[in-house]
C-alpha positions as CSV (number, residue, x, y, z in Angstrom):
1,X,-7.6,3.4,10.9
2,X,-9.4,3.7,7.5
3,X,-10.3,7.3,8.3
4,X,-6.7,8.1,9.0
5,X,-5.6,6.5,5.7
6,X,-8.2,8.4,3.7
7,X,-7.3,11.7,5.4
8,X,-3.6,11.1,4.7
9,X,-4.2,10.3,1.1
10,X,-6.4,13.4,0.7
11,X,-3.9,15.7,2.5
12,X,-1.0,14.6,0.4
13,X,-2.9,14.9,-2.9
14,X,-3.9,18.5,-2.1
15,X,-0.3,19.2,-1.0
16,X,1.1,17.8,-4.3
17,X,-1.4,19.8,-6.4
18,X,-0.1,22.9,-4.7
19,X,3.5,22.0,-5.6
20,X,3.1,21.5,-9.3
21,X,4.9,24.7,-10.2
22,X,8.1,23.1,-8.7
23,X,8.1,20.2,-11.2
24,X,6.2,17.9,-8.8
25,X,3.2,16.3,-10.6
26,X,0.4,14.5,-9.0
27,X,-0.1,11.4,-11.2
28,X,-2.6,9.0,-9.6
29,X,-4.6,7.7,-6.7
30,X,-4.9,4.0,-6.3
31,X,-6.8,2.0,-3.7
32,X,-6.8,-1.7,-3.0
33,X,-10.0,-2.2,-1.0
34,X,-9.6,-5.8,-0.1
35,X,-6.5,-8.1,-0.3
36,X,-5.5,-11.3,1.3
37,X,-2.1,-11.3,3.0
38,X,0.1,-14.2,4.1
39,X,2.8,-14.0,6.7
40,X,5.0,-16.5,8.6
41,X,2.5,-17.0,11.4
42,X,-0.9,-15.8,10.0
43,X,-3.2,-15.0,7.2
44,X,-5.8,-12.2,7.0
45,X,-7.3,-9.3,5.1
46,X,-5.5,-6.0,4.2
47,X,-6.3,-2.8,2.4
48,X,-3.9,-0.3,0.9
49,X,-3.8,3.1,-0.8
50,X,-1.2,4.8,-3.0
51,X,-0.6,8.3,-4.3
52,X,1.5,8.4,-7.4
53,X,3.9,11.4,-7.9
54,X,6.5,12.3,-10.4
55,X,9.4,14.7,-10.2
56,X,10.9,15.4,-13.6
57,X,11.4,11.9,-15.0
58,X,11.2,10.0,-11.7
59,X,8.1,8.2,-10.4
60,X,7.3,7.9,-6.7
61,X,4.6,6.3,-4.6
62,X,3.4,7.4,-1.1
63,X,1.9,4.1,0.1
64,X,0.0,2.9,3.1
65,X,-1.3,-0.5,4.1
66,X,-3.2,-1.9,7.0
67,X,-4.1,-5.5,7.8
68,X,-5.7,-7.8,10.4
69,X,-5.4,-11.5,11.0
70,X,-8.4,-13.6,9.8
71,X,-10.0,-15.2,12.9
72,X,-12.1,-18.2,12.4
73,X,-13.5,-17.8,15.9
74,X,-13.6,-14.0,16.4
75,X,-11.9,-12.8,19.5
76,X,-10.5,-9.6,20.9
77,X,-7.0,-10.9,20.1
78,X,-5.5,-11.0,16.7
79,X,-2.4,-9.8,14.9
80,X,-2.5,-6.6,13.0
81,X,0.0,-4.5,11.1
82,X,0.3,-1.2,9.2
83,X,3.0,0.4,7.2
84,X,3.5,3.7,5.4
85,X,6.3,4.3,3.0
86,X,7.9,6.1,0.1
87,X,8.7,4.1,-3.0
88,X,10.5,4.7,-6.3
89,X,9.8,2.8,-9.5
90,X,8.9,2.7,-13.2
91,X,5.8,2.3,-15.3
92,X,6.1,0.2,-18.5
93,X,3.5,0.3,-21.3
94,X,3.0,-3.2,-22.6
95,X,0.3,-2.3,-25.0
96,X,-1.9,0.8,-25.5
97,X,-4.2,-0.5,-22.8
98,X,-2.0,-2.7,-20.6
99,X,0.6,-1.3,-18.1
100,X,2.9,-2.8,-15.5
101,X,4.2,-0.8,-12.5
102,X,7.1,-1.8,-10.3
103,X,8.2,0.0,-7.1
104,X,10.6,-0.5,-4.2
105,X,11.3,1.8,-1.2
106,X,11.5,2.2,2.5
107,X,8.7,2.2,5.1
108,X,7.8,2.5,8.7
109,X,6.3,-0.8,9.8
110,X,4.2,-1.4,12.9
111,X,3.2,-4.8,14.2
112,X,0.8,-5.6,17.0
113,X,0.7,-9.2,18.2
114,X,-1.3,-10.7,21.1
115,X,0.6,-12.0,24.0
116,X,-0.3,-14.9,26.3
117,X,-1.5,-12.6,29.0
118,X,-5.2,-11.5,29.0
119,X,-5.9,-8.4,27.0
120,X,-2.3,-7.4,26.3
121,X,-0.4,-6.9,23.1
122,X,3.2,-6.8,22.1
123,X,3.7,-3.7,19.9
124,X,6.9,-3.4,17.8
125,X,8.1,-1.1,15.0
126,X,10.8,-1.3,12.5
127,X,11.9,-0.1,9.1
128,X,10.7,-2.3,6.2
129,X,11.4,-2.6,2.5
130,X,8.1,-2.5,0.6
131,X,7.7,-3.9,-2.9
132,X,4.7,-3.1,-5.1
133,X,3.8,-4.5,-8.5
134,X,0.7,-3.7,-10.5
135,X,-0.5,-5.1,-13.8
136,X,-3.3,-2.8,-14.8
137,X,-5.7,-2.5,-17.7
138,X,-6.9,0.9,-18.8
139,X,-10.7,0.9,-19.1
140,X,-11.1,4.6,-19.7
141,X,-9.0,7.7,-20.3
142,X,-8.3,8.1,-16.6
143,X,-9.3,4.8,-14.9
144,X,-7.6,1.5,-14.7
145,X,-8.3,-1.8,-12.9
146,X,-5.7,-4.5,-12.2
147,X,-4.0,-7.0,-10.0
148,X,-1.7,-5.6,-7.3
149,X,0.9,-7.7,-5.5
150,X,2.7,-6.2,-2.4
151,X,5.3,-7.4,0.0
152,X,7.0,-5.8,3.0
153,X,10.3,-7.4,4.1
154,X,11.3,-6.4,7.6
155,X,13.0,-7.7,10.7
156,X,9.8,-8.5,12.6
157,X,7.6,-10.5,10.2
158,X,7.5,-10.2,6.4
159,X,4.1,-9.9,4.7
160,X,2.9,-10.6,1.1
161,X,-0.5,-9.6,-0.2
162,X,-2.5,-9.6,-3.4
163,X,-5.8,-8.2,-4.6
164,X,-7.7,-5.9,-7.0
165,X,-6.4,-2.4,-7.5
166,X,-8.5,0.5,-8.7
167,X,-6.6,3.5,-10.0
168,X,-7.5,7.0,-11.2
169,X,-4.8,8.7,-13.3
170,X,-4.5,12.5,-13.7
């Protein structure tokens, strides 16, 4: 799944660089390599990646996240989820080195839960409402590190996660 996420982020970034003459601007790439998530029934690890775009004065994110339930006793069963979405939001400059980003949008949400039967899963999909918030500190001209909080509200099972975000701005 990580290979698919990396390939998607790379493909979209190349596509957006080719579209710059049409007022699309490629703004940033952000990765959250390790987060903890909490849901109604489970807790686990997740990772996410974002591509920041702008069109005239509007800011957008193409965002993807995957997660897997934390198993104290590892087994073949465990809940997992993934979502990919398009978000709209704003960036606020708090100081010359501290920024806050807030985004909301729509996503395709996929949930895989183990069933009571041996080696079977219940797979469900739905539309979700992702929320992304980042408080980031610029540590160079093109690089920032910060705290990222994410949530996905949907009909199946809502998730919230938090972790360290690494971002390269262009």
